[in-house]
C-alpha positions in Angstrom: 20.5 2.1 9.8 23.7 0.1 9.4 23.3 -1.5 12.8 19.7 -2.4 12.0 20.6 -4.0 8.6 23.4 -6.0 10.2 21.0 -7.2 12.9 18.5 -8.5 10.3 21.1 -9.9 8.0 22.6 -11.9 10.9 19.4 -13.2 12.6 16.6 -13.0 9.9 18.0 -14.5 6.8 14.6 -16.0 6.0 12.9 -12.6 5.9 10.8 -12.3 2.7 9.4 -8.8 2.8 11.1 -5.4 2.9 9.5 -1.9 2.9 11.2 1.4 2.5 9.4 4.7 2.5 11.2 8.0 1.9 9.6 11.3 1.1 11.2 14.7 0.5 9.0 16.3 3.2 10.6 13.9 5.7 14.1 14.7 6.9 15.9 11.6 5.6 19.4 12.7 4.5 21.2 9.6 3.5 18.8 6.8 2.4 20.8 3.6 2.3 24.0 5.3 3.3 25.3 6.6 6.6 27.7 9.4 7.4 31.0 8.3 9.0 32.2 11.2 11.2 35.7 9.8 11.3 36.1 9.4 7.6 34.1 12.6 6.9 32.0 11.0 4.1 29.1 8.8 3.4 29.4 5.0 3.5 27.2 2.7 1.5 25.4 0.2 3.7 25.1 -2.2 0.8 28.8 -2.7 0.5 28.8 -5.5 3.2 28.5 -9.0 1.7 26.3 -10.3 4.5 23.8 -7.4 3.9 23.9 -8.0 0.2 23.2 -11.7 0.6 20.3 -10.9 3.0 18.6 -8.4 0.6 19.2 -10.7 -2.4 16.8 -13.2 -0.8 13.9 -10.7 -0.5 10.8 -11.8 -2.3 8.4 -8.9 -1.5 9.5 -5.3 -1.8 7.6 -2.1 -1.2 9.1 1.3 -1.8 7.4 4.7 -1.7 8.1 8.3 -2.4 11.6 9.4 -3.1 13.3 6.2 -2.4 13.7 5.5 -6.2 15.7 8.7 -6.5 18.2 7.8 -3.8 21.7 7.5 -5.4 22.1 4.1 -3.8 18.9 2.7 -5.4 20.6 1.4 -8.6 22.9 -0.7 -6.4 19.8 -2.2 -4.6 18.4 -2.9 -8.1 21.4 -5.1 -8.9 20.9 -7.1 -5.6 17.1 -7.6 -5.6 16.4 -9.4 -8.9 14.2 -12.3 -7.8 11.1 -10.4 -6.4 7.7 -12.1 -6.5 5.8 -9.0 -5.3 6.5 -5.3 -5.8 4.4 -2.4 -4.4 5.3 1.1 -5.6 4.2 4.6 -4.8 6.0 7.2 -6.9 6.7 10.7 -5.5 4.1 13.4 -6.0 4.2 16.0 -8.8 5.3 19.5 -7.8 8.6 19.0 -6.0 10.2 21.1 -8.7 8.8 23.0 -11.7 9.9 20.6 -14.4 8.8 17.4 -12.7 12.3 16.0 -13.4 12.3 14.5 -9.9 9.2 12.5 -10.7 10.4 11.4 -14.2 13.6 10.0 -12.9 11.7 8.0 -10.2 9.5 6.5 -12.9 12.5 5.7 -15.1 14.4 4.0 -12.3 11.4 2.1 -11.2 10.8 0.9 -14.7 14.4 -0.4 -14.8 13.8 -2.2 -11.5 10.7 -3.9 -12.8 12.5 -5.0 -16.0 15.4 -6.5 -14.0 13.2 -9.0 -12.2 13.2 -12.7 -13.2 9.7 -13.7 -12.1 7.5 -10.9 -11.0 4.0 -12.2 -10.2 2.4 -9.5 -8.1 2.5 -5.7 -8.9 0.7 -2.8 -7.0 0.9 0.8 -8.0 -0.8 3.2 -5.5 -1.3 6.9 -4.6 0.4 8.5 -7.6 0.2 9.2 -11.4 0.5 6.4 -13.8 3.6 6.8 -16.1 3.7 5.1 -19.5 7.3 3.9 -18.6 5.9 1.4 -16.1 3.6 -0.1 -18.6 6.5 -0.6 -21.0 8.5 -2.3 -18.3 5.7 -4.6 -17.1 5.4 -6.0 -20.6 8.8 -7.7 -19.9 7.0 -9.6 -17.1 4.0 -10.6 -19.2 4.5 -14.3 -18.8 4.7 -14.3 -15.0 2.4 -11.6 -13.8 -0.7 -13.0 -12.0 -1.9 -10.0 -10.0 -2.1 -6.3 -10.8 -3.6 -3.6 -8.6 -4.1 0.1 -9.3 -5.1 1.9 -6.1 -5.8 5.7 -6.0 -4.1 6.3 -9.4 -4.4 9.2 -11.7 -4.5 8.0 -15.3 -3.8 10.4 -18.2 -5.9 10.1 -21.3 -2.8 9.7 -23.4 -1.6 6.7 -21.4 -3.8 3.7 -22.4 -3.2 0.4 -20.7 -2.3 -1.2 -24.0 0.2 -3.6 -22.4 -2.4 -5.2 -20.1 -3.9 -7.7 -22.6 -0.4 -9.0 -23.2 -0.3 -10.3 -19.6 -2.2 -13.3 -20.8 -1.7 -15.3 -17.5 -3.2 -12.5 -15.3 -5.6 -13.9 -12.7 -6.4 -10.9 -10.6 -7.1 -7.3 -11.8 -8.1 -4.5 -9.5 -8.8 -0.8 -9.9 -9.6 1.0 -6.6 -10.6 4.7 -6.4 -8.6 5.8 -9.4 -9.2 9.0 -11.3 -9.7 9.5 -15.1 -10.2 5.8 -15.7 -11.9 6.6 -19.0 -13.0 4.4 -21.8 -10.0 5.5 -23.9 -7.6 4.3 -21.1 -9.4 1.0 -20.8 -10.0 0.5 -24.5 -7.3 -2.2 -24.9 -9.0 -4.4 -22.3 -12.3 -4.2 -24.2 -10.7 -4.9 -27.6 -8.6 -7.8 -26.3 -10.0 -8.9 -22.9 -8.1 -11.2 -20.6 -9.3 -14.8 -20.5 -7.8 -16.3 -17.4 -9.0 -13.9 -14.7 -10.3 -15.3 -11.5 -10.9 -11.9 -9.9 -12.2 -8.6 -11.3 -12.5 -5.6 -9.0 -13.7 -2.1 -10.1 -14.2 -0.1 -6.9 -15.0 2.9 -9.0 -17.7 5.5 -9.4 -18.8 5.2 -12.1 -17.9 1.7 -13.1 -16.8 1.1 -16.8 -19.7 -1.1 -17.7 -18.5 -2.0 -21.2 -15.1 -3.0 -20.1 -16.4 -5.0 -17.1 -18.8 -6.9 -19.3 -16.1 -7.7 -21.9 -13.9 -9.2 -19.1 -16.8 -11.2 -17.7 -17.6 -12.7 -21.1 -14.0 -13.5 -21.8 -13.1 -15.2 -18.5 -16.7 -16.6 -17.7 -16.4 -19.8 -15.8 -12.9 -19.0 -14.5 -14.2 -16.1 -12.5 -14.4 -16.7 -8.7 -14.6 -13.0 -7.5 -16.3 -10.0 -9.0 -16.6 -6.7 -7.1 -17.8 -3.5 -8.7 -19.2 -0.2 -7.5 -18.5 1.4 -4.2 -20.0 0.8 -0.8 -20.3 4.5 0.1 -23.5 5.6 -1.6 -22.6 5.4 -5.3 -25.3 7.3 -7.2 -25.0 5.3 -10.5 -27.8 2.9 -11.5 -28.1 0.6 -14.5 -26.2 -2.5 -13.5 -28.9 -5.0 -14.5 -27.0 -5.9 -17.7 -23.8 -6.7 -15.8 -25.7 -8.8 -13.2 -27.4 -10.7 -15.9 -24.0 -11.5 -17.6 -22.8 -12.8 -14.2 -25.7 -15.1 -13.7 -25.3 -16.5 -17.3 -21.5 -16.8 -17.4 -20.1 -17.3 -13.9 -21.3 -20.6 -12.3 -18.1 -20.8 -10.2 -18.4 -17.4 -8.6 -17.4 -17.5 -4.9 -17.5 -13.8 -4.0 -19.7 -11.0 -5.3 -19.8 -7.3 -4.3 -22.2 -5.4 -6.5 -24.4 -2.3 -6.8 -28.0 -3.6 -6.4 -30.8 -1.2 -6.3 -34.6 -1.5 -6.7 -34.3 -2.1 -10.4 -31.8 -5.0 -10.1 -33.6 -7.3 -7.6 -34.7 -9.7 -10.4 -31.1 -10.0 -11.5 -30.0 -10.6 -7.9 -32.5 -13.5 -7.7 -31.0 -15.0 -11.0 -27.5 -14.8 -9.5 -28.6 -16.6 -6.3 -30.2 -19.3 -8.4 -27.3 -19.7 -10.9 -24.1 -19.1 -8.7 -24.5 -22.0 -6.3 -20.9 -21.9 -5.0 -21.3 -18.3 -3.7 -19.8 -17.8 -0.2 -19.6 -14.0 0.2 -22.2 -11.6 -1.0 -21.7 -7.8 -0.4 -24.6 -5.6 -1.6 -23.9 -1.9 -2.3 -26.7 0.6 -2.8 -27.3 3.8 -4.7 -27.6 6.0 -1.6 -31.4 6.0 -1.5 -33.5 4.1 1.1 -35.2 1.0 -0.1 -37.8 -1.1 1.8 -37.1 -4.8 1.3 -39.5 -6.2 3.8 -41.2 -8.2 1.1 -38.0 -9.1 -0.7 -35.7 -10.3 2.1 -37.7 -13.4 3.0 -37.7 -14.5 -0.7 -33.9 -14.1 -0.7 -33.7 -16.4 2.2 -35.5 -19.1 0.2 -33.0 -19.2 -2.7 -29.6 -18.3 -1.1 -26.9 -20.9 -1.9 -26.2 -23.4 0.8 -22.6 -22.4 0.6 -23.1 -18.8 1.6 -21.0 -17.8 4.7 -21.1 -14.0 4.8 -24.0 -11.6 3.8 -23.1 -7.9 3.9 -25.7 -5.3 3.2 -24.1 -1.9 2.8 -27.1 -0.5 0.9 -29.8 1.6 2.6 -32.0 -1.4 2.8 -34.7 -1.4 5.4 -36.9 -4.2 6.7 -39.4 -4.9 9.4 -38.6 -7.3 12.3 -41.0 -9.9 11.0 -39.3 -9.7 7.6 -36.0 -10.6 9.3 -37.7 -13.5 11.1 -39.0 -14.9 7.9 -35.6 -14.5 6.2 -33.8 -16.4 8.9 -36.4 -19.1 9.0 -36.3 -19.5 5.2 -32.5 -19.9 5.3 -33.1 -23.1 7.2 -36.2 -24.5 5.7 -37.2 -28.1 6.3 -37.0 -29.8 2.9 -38.7 -33.1 2.1 -36.7 -35.3 -0.2 -37.2 -39.1 -0.8 -39.7 -39.1 2.1 -37.1 -38.0 4.6 -37.2 -34.7 6.5 -33.8 -33.1 7.2 -32.2 -29.7 7.7 -30.7 -28.4 4.5 -30.2 -24.7 5.1 -27.4 -22.3 4.2 -24.2 -22.2 6.3 -24.4 -18.4 6.9 -22.1 -17.4 9.7 -22.0 -13.6 9.6 -24.8 -11.2 8.8 -23.7 -7.6 8.3 -26.0 -4.6 8.3 -23.8 -1.5 7.6 -26.5 1.1 7.7 -28.5 0.2 10.8 -30.4 3.4 11.8 -33.7 1.4 11.5 -32.7 -1.5 13.6 -34.4 -1.8 17.0 -34.5 -4.2 19.9 -37.1 -6.3 18.3 -34.8 -7.0 15.3 -32.1 -8.0 17.8 -34.3 -10.4 19.8 -35.3 -12.1 16.5 -31.7 -12.7 15.7 -31.4 -14.8 18.8 -34.7 -16.5 18.7 -35.0 -17.3 15.0 -31.5 -17.5 13.6 -30.3 -20.7 12.0 -27.8 -22.7 14.0 -24.9 -21.8 11.7 -25.2 -18.0 12.3 -22.5 -17.0 14.8 -22.1 -13.2 14.4 -24.0 -10.2 13.2 -22.4 -6.9 12.5 -23.8 -3.4 12.8 -21.7 -0.5 11.5 -18.4 -2.4 11.8 -19.3 -3.6 15.3 -19.5 -7.4 15.6 -21.7 -9.2 18.1 -22.3 -12.8 18.8 -25.7 -14.3 18.3 -26.4 -14.8 22.0 -28.3 -13.1 24.8 -25.0 -11.4 25.9 -24.3 -10.3 22.3 -27.9 -8.9 22.0 -27.5 -7.0 25.2 -24.2 -5.4 24.0 -25.7 -4.6 20.6 -28.8 -3.0 22.2 -26.6 -0.8 24.4 -24.4 0.2 21.5 -27.4 1.1 19.3 -28.9 3.4 22.0 -25.6 5.2 22.2 -24.6 5.3 18.6 -27.6 5.4 16.3 -29.8 8.5 16.2 
């Protein structure tokens, strides 16, 4: 470890990012120290000025597991005080009966957060959420721009009452977190943030009231909204949210949303209202839905800016429906007695659930696709819109789709 740190300190003084993972179930004995056989005791790596100077310039820091309980961690906290981005995974519960190990990690991490001069980007993942971190993040309320909670367990007695105080927050993301109840999120509903550019709730179910409050508060600032889950979420009833988006978010660039049979009308309203949309990802409710009559109509009103259309729902459509959709995306429009191409700029068309796709669908992609379409993706396999791409896709379908 000492040799490695010296090497980086000497040759990579411009290094911005540092990651350190240490779990108790991994045999790491010394953390940021090493054992000197001659002196018969541990030596702290951070004692060397060159290494301290190198670490002092770090802007992005990730630490996970038991690193926060290492006895050298407080010294590192004194060195790294100018972080822009911090990613944290606290150790799991259950290492000892009284959870003292976890509590000390949370307390030291909170101190580390408080010591930063300009923290903008904070991620907490794969652990429980302790109230101590919220108390510490309030100290960074003026500078925080991005907060993400990924696979976090929230306790009912730990509301996110500090979040509304981060009034400059631009990106807020919740991903696959447990116990994200209305009580935990109540502060965001009572005092919603107003400068958000991105709202992401990859949850099942989605907290509809909180999401609507945030949409209404940030309205035209919003450029990205993602809610639901692409893996067969069973919840319905998002028409109200989709309607709020169409009425309040004219500058939306990216949308990922649960859209079932009952929300098609609201989808059409969004396509008509959000004319800057570049990325549209449609999630479903797990049930098959025949859109042969709907898909061509979507092609008529898609924004010209759209680059990527991703259908993760169990939508099904006939080959002729696909042909009409592609033709409608590049309709000839007559304006001022001149005829010119004025279609969308779609470059990638993704069909995640493709068990209904056959060779006729693939042939239509080549023969009738608009000139801008370059790729189509089936089940995470990307193919070019060409004869060679169609051949590869056809071979893959025969082998992979039952």
